N, C-alpha and C positions, 0 to 999 in steps of 0.2 A: 482623379477621378472626379464626377461631376456627381450633382448630387441626385441627379436623376434613377429611377430604379432600375436593374439590373433587368428585369424583368415587367414589359411593356402593360399586364396586365393585371398587376399586381396593384394596392392601394399606395397612398402615397407612403416614402418611410418613415419610420419614429425615428429618435436620436436619445443614444442616451452615451454618455462618454467612453462607457466600458459595456461589450458584452463577454459572458461568461459564458462557454459551451461547454458541459459539464455540471450537472450536481451532484459531485462525487466528495468526498469529505475535503478533498484541495481548489475542486472550482466554489464551493459554499464559506470553505475562510478564506478567499480573495474576496466574496464579495459580501461577507460580514466585517472586514478591514475596510473593503470601500465603503458601507455605509456606516461604519462607524465615525468615518473623517467627513461624512454631508456628502460621498462624492455618487451620482445613480449609476445604478448599472443594472443590467438585464442578465438573469440567468437563464439559459435555456436547456432542457433536459429531455431526453427521446423518451423516457419512462415513466412513470403513472409517480405520484408523491407516495402512494403505498406501496410502490415497488420497489423504489430505491429504501425504505424505512424497514422493509424484509429483507433484502438480503443482506445473503449469509457473506460473512467475511471475515477475517482476523481481526483481532483485538489488542493485539501486546503493542502498548505503546511506550515506547520510551521517557526517560525524566523531564528533558531537556523539551519536548514534545507538549506534554503535558503543561512544562513549566512558561513554554510559548500561546499555547493556547488561553491559560489561564491570564497570563498577561491582556490578553486581548479581549478578555470578559468571556470564553467559550468554555471556560471548566466547569462551570458548576455543577452540575449533574454529576459530571464524572468523576469531581472531586469527593463529593460524596457516595457516589456509588458504587464507582471502583475496585475490583481487587485491587492490593500492592502485592506484589511477588520482590521476595528476596534472598533467592537461590533457585536452582536448577539443581536436577541431578542425571548425571551420566549412568545407564546401564553398561555395563562390559564384561566378559568375561566372568561371569557369573557375580558378578561385585555390583555394589551400588557404591556411587560416588559422588557426594555433596558438594556441590558448588556455592559458597555462601558470597557472594558478586557483592552483597552489601556493605557483608562485616570486612571486605579487602577497598573497599571506595566509598561506603557511604549514600551511595545510589541506587535506587530498583528500578522496576518496571511497575508500568500499572495495564491492567488486564480489562479492558470493557469492548466489550463487542463493537464493531464496527458502525449495523443497523443501525443499535445508541444512540453512538457518534451522529452520525449520518442528521437521526432524531431531533435531536439536541442544535444539530448546526440548521438545518431547512428552519425549525421554529425559531429560531434569533434570526435567522436572515429575513425571513418572508414575513412572520408574525408578530416578533420583538423591532424590530428596522425598519422595516417598513422595503424591502428588498424587493423589485418585479420579477418574477420569474414563470415561465411559460414549461408546464409540461407537458407529455405525451408529445412532443413536437416530431414530427416527422419529414424526410428529405432537408435535413439542411444543409447547408450548401454557402461557402464564402468565398467573397468579391473582394477584391482592389485591392490586397494585403501590400504589396508593394509602395501601393499611394499612401497621402497624409489621413484618408475618410474611405479608408475597407466599412465593409458592411456584410451583414449575414441575412442569406433567406431563409424562411421556411414553411412547412405547408402548416398549418392551423387546424387544431380537431376542430375547433368552435367553430370557425368560419367554412372550412373545407378549402380556403382561399392562401393564397402565397403572399406572405408578409415580409416584410423585406425591415430591417435595422443598420444605419448608419453610426457608427460608432466613431472615435481616435485610436480606442485600443480592441485588441481579444488576447482572450486570455483560452487555452485549449485548453480543458479540465477534461475531455472524455475518453479518456483513455486506450488503451492499444487497438481497440477496431472502431477509432471514434472517427471523424470527419476532420479535425485538425491535423489530427500524426498524416491521413491520405494527401491533405492540402499541402506540406513538403514535395518539391519537385526533385527528383529523383538525383538530379542533374548538381543541384545544389546541398542534397540531405543525406548524411551517412548512415546508415545502422548497421552498430557491429553489435554481433550476435551470439549466446555461446548457448550451446544445446548440453545436458549432462550426461544424459544419452542413460536418463531413468524416469520413472512415473513414479507419484508416490498418488494412493488408493485415500482421496481426504473420505472422512468417517465424521458422523457428528452424533452422540449417542444420547438417549436419554436415559443418564445414567451418573452418579455422583466419582466424582474424581480418586485414585487410587491415594492419591499424591499429593501434597498440599502443593506443588511445583510447577513447573515443565519437567520433563521425563524424556529424554533420547538415549534409545535403545539401539546401541551399538550391536548388529549385531551379527555372523555369515551369514546368515542366510537374507538381512536385508534389517535395514531402518524399523524404527518402531518410533513413534514419540508422541504424547501425551499433553496436548495444554489443555488447563481449566479454564470453561469460560465461566461456569456461575456451579453451584453448590448441587445444581440438578444438572447440569450439560456439561459435556466436555468434549471437548475435539481431539480424534488419533487420527496417526498417521500412520501408512502401508507402505513400504519401497514395492513398488513392484513396475513389469517391464510397460515401458513409455507405451501409451495407444490401450491398454491392455481395456479389460470389456469391465466396467463394475459388477454385472450380472457375474461374473466367474467369482465372486465372493460373497456367497451367502452367509449368510449370519452366522453359520457353527465355526465356519473358516475363518471367519475375521475374528472372531474373539478365541479363538483356538491358536493363530496368530501373535496376537497384541500380550497374551497371559506367556507363550514362547519366548516371543523376540521381547519383551520387558520385565521378563524374569531376571531374580536377582537375587541370592541368599537376604532372607529375612523382609522382600519385598510383599509388599500385601496385593495379590493380584486384580489387575481390571476387575470394576463392579462392573458386569453386565446386564445391559437394556438397549430399548429400542433401539435402531439406525431412522434417524431421521434424515439424514443424506447421506447420498454416500459415490462419487466421482473419481474419476481418473483426470491427474494434474501430471503435466509432462513437464520436468523443469527445465525451462530453458529463463536466461538472459537477455534484453539487447539493453542498449544504449544510441539515442537518437541524435547528433550533431547535424548543425545546429539547434540548439533549442528555439530560435528567434527568426521568424521567417517576415522580414519587415515590420507590418505592425501586429504579428500573433506572436504570442508564446507561449509557449508550449508548461505543463505545469506535470506534474505525476505520473501517473501509467501514459499517458501519452509520449512522453519524451522513452520515459527508460524504466525496464520491465527488470527485477529483483527475483530471482523465486523463491514464494515463500520457507527455502529453507533457513533463512536467516532471518525471518520475519522482520524485515525489512521495509516493505513495501509503501506499508500506513506512515509511518515515521517520514520516506521521502518525500510523499507526497506532503504531509504538510511542512517540510523543510524548503521547499517550491513553493507551498502558498506561503509563506511567510514571506518570501522572500518578494517573490511578485505583488502580493498585496500591498507590502511596504514601499515598494518601488513605484507601482500606479500611482498612488498615494501622494506622495514626495514628488513625482512628474503634474496631477494635476491639481495641487494644490500649493503647490510652490514655485512650478518652473523647473526642479530640479532635478534631471537625469542622469545621474549618476549611480541611481540604483538601478535603472531599466539595463542598462551600458553593463554594467557587472553581472548582468542577474544571470547569465546561462554558466559562466567562468564559478561563483559562487554554489552555484545549485552545482553544478559536476564535478569540484571536488570531494563531498560528502560522498554525492553516485556513484562516484569508481572506490573509492575506498570501501563503499557498503559493498560492492561488486566483487571486491578481489575475499574481500572475508566471509562471502558465500561462497565463492570457490574453496577457499580452505575449512569453511565449515562442511563443504560436501564433503571433502574426501574422509572429514573424520566419522560424518555419518555411515560412508557406503563403502571408504578404500576394505574394511574387513569382509563385504560382499561382491567385491568384483569378480573373485574366483584367480586371483594373482598372489600366489602366498607372500612375494617377495612388497606388495602394495597391505598386503593384511598386518604384515610385522611392521613395517613402518608406521603404519596407520592405530596400531597398539600402543608404538613407542609413543605419537604424540599424544594419546590420548594418556598413558601412564605422567607426562610429562607435565600436563594441565595438574595431578596432583603431588608432584612432589619437587615443583621448580615454581620459588614465587614468583621471580620473575616471569616467567612462560603464563602463568595464574593471571599476571596483572596484564596483562599484553591481552589477554582474550577477553577479562573483563572489558578491561576500557571499548574494544571493537565491540562487545554484547552488546556494551551502554547505549554507544555512541558517544564517550563522550572525552573526545580527543581534544584537547585545545586548540589544534588548528587542523584546519582541514585543504 
């Protein structure tokens, strides 16, 4: 590609070795890794800084991911403020079954709401490491991905003009509906998709959690889940029909269903509180291959989406970002292409493992409510096996915590 602008009325192009599209956890982590190595980059984000720092998202982070952030100097606030979880609890057949995964493995989860992580990463990248970032940009376009000098153009909110940025590499970290994923040509990319045929009503309540850990209620009338977020705020999920209207779930119905589906002998009922978020998520997964298109490297939800069934999405985004950031640093500072050459395969091994676990866990959560007596029977057998077989418990803990030695 020539060095001239793809838009004749735009000003002379700027240049950065790397342009990162999207200021979520993946994009900001890539940016922080680059800046720590002295590599200039530009992050483009269509939302404002205030919006991304407040956008509600999940926050269950696996220990290996926290250690990866810590190794890169990105976990200071997290380690100081996050809650450490050492067990989860299943509730089925009217009983409580605690699963002490820390006792089994020596590993744990961290709970740190994603908006707090994004706030930390933005501050580290832009304020401390001097990274360039543009917020609230519009109409982002990618150009020349197959050439040696790709570029990005966007409408600047300050100048109301189309700005052009040339680069050596593009990191597409702008999610499922972003321009990076859309830039893949249909004939050269394949998206494998799985729809679960269920919905989850996602709720955020101003109420303390009723237990000190994550709760999974496997009930004949549908799954219910409790995910503590803080001492004052709790995330809840209720299985519902896909595409359901949140208005079908008024306050009284929500709390009645949570009490029923999470009910068990000796269990405290959920503490009722004001619902500050209520939306329906249709459960589906996808994996887009290849994750690399010329000089464009996809990361996070731009490449793959895993339903919140197993709380794996943020962890996969960080895994991609660690690999991509390190590989770009090696290429741009040492001329070492091996990390970029191996990037896609290294990402997809963990991605497909987590996708398989999500499907397995979905049957555990939802099989008993499918209206099929055979599925209900096998689901109950699977649940009981977790608490009677050390081998089954060990296998579950490994997948739940993401601690396999190899992927």
